[in-house]
C-alpha positions as CSV (number, residue, x, y, z in Angstrom):
1,X,0.1,-0.3,0.0
2,X,1.5,3.6,-0.8
3,X,1.6,6.4,1.2
4,X,-1.0,8.0,0.0
5,X,-3.5,5.2,0.3
6,X,-1.9,4.8,3.9
7,X,-2.7,8.4,4.5
8,X,-6.6,7.7,3.7
9,X,-6.4,4.8,6.1
10,X,-5.3,7.0,8.9
11,X,-7.8,9.9,7.8
12,X,-10.9,7.5,8.1
13,X,-10.2,6.4,11.6
14,X,-12.4,3.6,11.7
15,X,-15.0,4.7,9.3
16,X,-15.6,3.2,6.3
17,X,-14.8,4.8,2.8
18,X,-19.1,5.6,2.6
19,X,-19.5,7.1,5.8
20,X,-16.6,9.5,5.1
21,X,-17.6,10.5,2.0
22,X,-21.4,11.0,3.3
23,X,-19.9,13.2,5.8
24,X,-18.0,15.1,3.5
25,X,-21.1,15.5,1.1
26,X,-23.2,16.5,4.0
27,X,-20.9,19.5,4.3
28,X,-21.4,20.0,0.4
29,X,-17.8,19.1,0.1
30,X,-16.5,16.6,-2.6
31,X,-13.4,14.7,-2.3
32,X,-11.4,17.7,-3.4
33,X,-12.7,19.0,-0.3
34,X,-10.3,17.2,1.8
35,X,-8.1,20.2,1.1
36,X,-10.6,22.8,2.1
37,X,-11.5,21.6,5.2
38,X,-15.0,20.4,6.7
39,X,-16.6,20.9,10.5
40,X,-18.2,17.8,9.7
41,X,-14.7,15.8,9.6
42,X,-12.5,17.9,11.7
43,X,-12.2,18.0,15.5
44,X,-10.7,21.7,15.7
45,X,-10.3,23.8,12.7
46,X,-7.8,26.3,13.7
47,X,-8.2,29.9,11.9
48,X,-5.5,32.6,12.2
49,X,-6.5,36.3,11.8
50,X,-4.7,38.2,9.4
51,X,-5.1,41.1,11.6
52,X,-1.4,42.9,12.4
53,X,-0.3,40.8,9.3
54,X,0.7,42.0,5.8
55,X,-0.7,38.9,3.6
56,X,-0.6,38.7,-0.3
57,X,-1.0,36.5,-3.0
58,X,1.1,36.4,-5.9
59,X,3.0,34.8,-8.5
60,X,6.9,34.2,-8.6
61,X,8.7,33.2,-12.2
62,X,9.7,29.8,-12.3
63,X,11.2,29.1,-15.8
64,X,9.2,31.1,-17.5
65,X,6.1,29.8,-15.4
66,X,4.1,32.2,-13.3
67,X,4.1,30.0,-9.8
68,X,1.3,31.2,-7.5
69,X,2.1,31.9,-4.1
70,X,1.0,33.3,-0.7
71,X,2.8,35.1,1.6
72,X,2.4,36.7,5.1
73,X,5.1,38.7,7.6
74,X,4.0,41.0,10.5
75,X,3.0,44.0,9.4
76,X,5.4,46.6,11.2
77,X,8.7,47.5,9.2
78,X,11.8,45.3,9.8
79,X,13.6,42.3,8.1
80,X,12.2,38.7,9.2
81,X,13.8,35.5,8.6
82,X,12.0,33.4,6.1
83,X,10.2,30.2,6.2
84,X,9.0,28.5,3.0
85,X,5.8,26.1,3.7
86,X,5.5,23.2,1.6
87,X,2.0,21.7,0.9
88,X,0.8,18.2,1.1
89,X,-0.7,16.8,-2.4
90,X,-3.5,18.5,-1.5
91,X,-2.0,21.6,-2.8
92,X,-2.0,25.6,-1.4
93,X,-5.4,25.2,0.3
94,X,-6.7,27.2,3.3
95,X,-4.9,24.8,6.1
96,X,-1.7,25.6,4.2
97,X,-2.2,29.3,4.1
98,X,-3.3,29.2,7.7
99,X,0.2,27.8,8.6
100,X,1.8,30.8,6.8
101,X,-0.2,33.0,8.7
102,X,0.7,31.4,12.1
103,X,4.5,31.6,11.2
104,X,4.2,35.3,10.2
105,X,2.3,36.0,13.9
106,X,5.7,34.5,15.4
107,X,7.9,36.9,13.6
108,X,8.9,35.2,10.3
109,X,8.0,36.0,6.5
110,X,6.3,32.8,5.4
111,X,5.3,32.0,1.8
112,X,3.8,28.8,0.5
113,X,3.1,28.0,-3.5
114,X,0.8,25.6,-5.5
115,X,3.4,22.9,-6.7
116,X,0.6,21.8,-9.4
117,X,-0.3,24.8,-10.8
118,X,1.0,24.0,-14.3
119,X,-1.8,21.4,-14.5
120,X,-4.4,23.7,-13.3
121,X,-4.2,22.8,-9.6
122,X,-5.8,20.3,-7.5
123,X,-8.5,21.8,-5.4
124,X,-11.0,21.2,-8.3
125,X,-10.5,17.3,-8.8
126,X,-13.1,15.3,-7.1
127,X,-11.8,11.5,-7.9
128,X,-8.8,10.7,-5.5
129,X,-7.2,8.4,-8.3
130,X,-7.4,11.4,-10.7
131,X,-5.5,13.8,-8.1
132,X,-2.7,11.0,-7.4
133,X,-2.4,10.6,-11.5
134,X,-1.7,14.4,-11.1
135,X,0.5,15.0,-8.0
136,X,2.6,11.9,-8.8
137,X,3.8,12.8,-12.3
138,X,5.2,15.9,-10.8
139,X,9.0,15.6,-11.1
140,X,11.0,16.4,-8.0
141,X,13.3,18.2,-10.3
142,X,10.5,20.5,-10.9
143,X,9.7,21.4,-7.5
144,X,13.2,21.7,-6.5
145,X,13.4,24.5,-9.4
146,X,10.5,26.2,-7.9
147,X,11.4,26.4,-4.7
148,X,14.9,27.8,-6.0
149,X,13.1,30.6,-7.8
150,X,11.2,31.1,-4.7
151,X,14.3,31.4,-2.7
152,X,15.6,34.1,-5.6
153,X,12.4,35.9,-4.9
154,X,12.4,36.4,-1.3
155,X,16.2,37.4,-1.4
156,X,15.4,40.3,-3.4
157,X,12.6,41.4,-0.9
158,X,13.5,44.5,1.4
159,X,11.7,42.9,4.6
160,X,13.3,39.4,4.4
161,X,16.8,38.0,6.1
162,X,18.3,36.5,3.1
163,X,20.4,34.6,5.1
164,X,18.1,33.2,7.2
165,X,15.9,30.9,5.2
166,X,14.2,27.8,6.8
167,X,12.0,25.4,4.9
168,X,9.1,22.7,6.5
169,X,6.6,20.9,4.8
170,X,3.9,18.1,5.7
171,X,3.4,14.7,4.2
172,X,4.7,15.4,0.3
173,X,5.8,18.4,1.4
174,X,8.1,16.8,3.9
175,X,9.7,14.5,1.6
176,X,10.4,17.8,-0.5
177,X,11.7,19.3,2.5
178,X,14.6,16.8,2.7
179,X,15.4,17.0,-0.8
180,X,15.8,20.9,-0.7
181,X,17.5,20.8,2.2
182,X,20.0,18.4,0.7
183,X,20.1,20.4,-2.5
184,X,20.0,24.3,-1.6
185,X,22.9,25.8,0.4
186,X,20.9,28.7,1.0
187,X,18.1,26.6,3.5
188,X,19.7,27.3,7.2
189,X,16.7,25.2,9.1
190,X,14.5,22.3,7.9
191,X,11.4,20.6,9.6
192,X,10.0,17.7,7.6
193,X,6.4,16.7,9.3
194,X,5.9,12.9,8.3
195,X,7.7,13.1,5.1
196,X,8.2,9.7,3.5
197,X,11.6,8.3,4.2
198,X,11.7,5.7,1.2
199,X,9.4,6.8,-1.6
200,X,9.0,4.9,-4.6
201,X,11.3,6.0,-7.3
202,X,10.0,6.7,-10.9
203,X,11.9,7.3,-14.1
204,X,11.6,11.0,-14.9
205,X,9.7,11.7,-11.6
206,X,12.1,10.5,-8.7
207,X,15.5,9.2,-8.6
208,X,16.5,9.6,-5.0
209,X,15.1,9.9,-1.4
210,X,15.8,11.3,1.7
211,X,17.9,8.3,2.7
212,X,19.9,8.7,-0.4
213,X,20.9,12.3,0.4
214,X,21.3,12.4,3.9
215,X,25.2,13.3,3.5
216,X,24.2,16.1,1.4
217,X,21.7,18.0,3.9
218,X,23.5,20.4,5.8
219,X,21.1,22.4,7.4
220,X,20.0,21.4,11.2
221,X,17.1,19.4,10.8
222,X,13.9,18.3,13.0
223,X,11.9,15.5,11.8
224,X,8.3,15.4,13.3
225,X,6.5,11.8,12.9
226,X,3.5,9.9,14.4
227,X,4.3,6.3,15.7
228,X,1.0,5.2,14.4
229,X,1.7,6.3,10.5
230,X,0.2,3.5,8.6
231,X,2.6,5.0,5.6
232,X,5.9,5.7,7.5
233,X,7.3,2.8,9.6
234,X,9.2,4.1,12.8
235,X,12.2,1.9,11.8
236,X,12.4,4.0,8.4
237,X,12.2,7.2,10.8
238,X,15.0,5.8,13.2
239,X,17.2,4.8,9.9
240,X,17.0,8.5,8.6
241,X,18.1,9.7,12.0
242,X,20.8,7.2,12.1
243,X,22.0,7.8,8.6
244,X,22.0,11.8,9.3
245,X,24.0,11.4,12.7
246,X,26.4,9.2,11.2
247,X,27.2,11.9,8.6
248,X,27.6,14.3,11.2
249,X,24.4,16.2,11.1
250,X,22.6,18.0,13.6
251,X,19.4,16.2,13.5
252,X,16.5,15.6,16.0
253,X,13.3,13.5,15.2
254,X,10.4,13.3,17.7
255,X,7.9,10.3,17.2
256,X,4.6,10.9,18.8
257,X,3.0,7.8,20.5
258,X,-0.6,7.0,18.8
259,X,-0.3,10.0,16.4
260,X,-1.3,8.9,12.9
261,X,0.0,10.5,9.8
262,X,-1.3,13.9,9.3
263,X,-1.6,14.5,13.3
264,X,-0.9,18.1,12.4
265,X,-3.6,18.9,10.0
266,X,-6.6,20.4,12.0
267,X,-9.1,19.8,9.5
268,X,-8.9,16.0,9.1
269,X,-10.0,13.2,11.9
270,X,-6.2,12.6,11.9
271,X,-5.5,15.6,14.3
272,X,-4.0,14.8,17.5
273,X,-4.5,18.3,19.5
274,X,-1.6,17.4,22.4
275,X,0.8,15.9,19.6
276,X,0.4,18.8,17.2
277,X,0.8,21.6,19.9
278,X,4.0,19.9,21.1
279,X,5.4,19.4,17.4
280,X,4.4,23.0,16.6
281,X,6.1,24.4,19.7
282,X,9.2,22.3,18.6
283,X,9.1,23.9,14.9
284,X,9.0,27.4,16.0
285,X,11.7,26.5,18.7
286,X,13.9,25.2,15.8
287,X,13.4,28.1,13.3
288,X,14.2,30.4,16.0
289,X,17.3,28.9,17.2
290,X,18.7,28.8,14.0
291,X,17.2,31.4,11.8
292,X,16.7,34.5,14.4
293,X,20.1,34.5,16.4
């Protein structure tokens, strides 16, 4: 069973697929609405106000393509360390934008993007298999190039600290966090959330996973995982931690007992408040340590 199917198994939390989709339908949300959020399935949806923040939608030039982005920072004048947020397979939806606002409230200039924009995005796709067909065809090299373009963009912002750039991501975004931390010397801190350690490799799409590039990761890295994640065995997480430490890297991994995949996603049944709050505090402390000093 692949990671995406395992995520679905975690998200159902004992419900049948019919029961889950019935609840989504009752809320007026199609399968694509997984990425929009529904109180019918979430325990607690966190909404961060934009008051006191400067927020903006925009575009970044990435190889001639206008890449959609969303960014936020404190409204006051200043230079702020940067946190790039990498979305799940559901794209740049409201939960991801809220995470950006959360970082802005903590004194960062934060930015996210739509990795699947070249095919029109994924929020409108109502069939899960059709969604997977889109996201699994996106080459890692393309995402890395988009992230390079975002780094180049934020370096030119007068309110950004170009020498203090961090990256964090959830699920597929967690995988990309590992890969980009290995590729970019501009990354000064990285926090992957339940990113797959041993992803499937496909010619033209993915040639390396986190274990393959562990020795190339220079930024201090904090990994946040759930013990009950059905798609990422604890043994894989420990193997990644050992590989990084054997290579002399600064790395720390936290595994939360009984937490499933996507335990931070407050719009899903997989949300676990205690684990999510503790992990968020650790994430902020990590970025404060390595980006604000």
